[in-house]
C-alpha angles and dihedrals in degrees: 000000000000091000096046097045109019095170097050119089112230116237137176119250116259095259092056094043093051092045092055091044090053096046099096089049090046092051091048092051093048089052091050092050092049090055094045089052092052088056096054103038120118099044091147092077088057091053091048096054093058099038095095095041117104095207133099092269090065088056098046105038097070089055091053092047089050091051089051091049091050091052092050094052098046107091104180121215115279138250096016098037109034116210096209092054091046092049089050092052094048093046089048090053091052091048094048089051090053090049090051090054091051094050091052089054096257132157097271098078089061098039118097123185 
């Protein structure tokens, strides 16, 4: 490039320029996602402990566990749709739902995993 066009400054294409500019954010998001995943691993034992119970918890827990699994497997598309932020939002929604159940006097306040 320097031989063919000596007066023209070389630059990266827009895609590569933006990718490199977003790299620090991407790395921070990836680390955050990894840490969030560590905190919610092992939901299968929670499902197992209510499988034989005939109460409302036995009906609701699989749905919550499924929501957590779905949040864990959806990666997003970096750098514009950060997977870690998306995971945090989805887990916060599951947590908020569980808190609403507790406030209404539901099963979650008495259920222990």
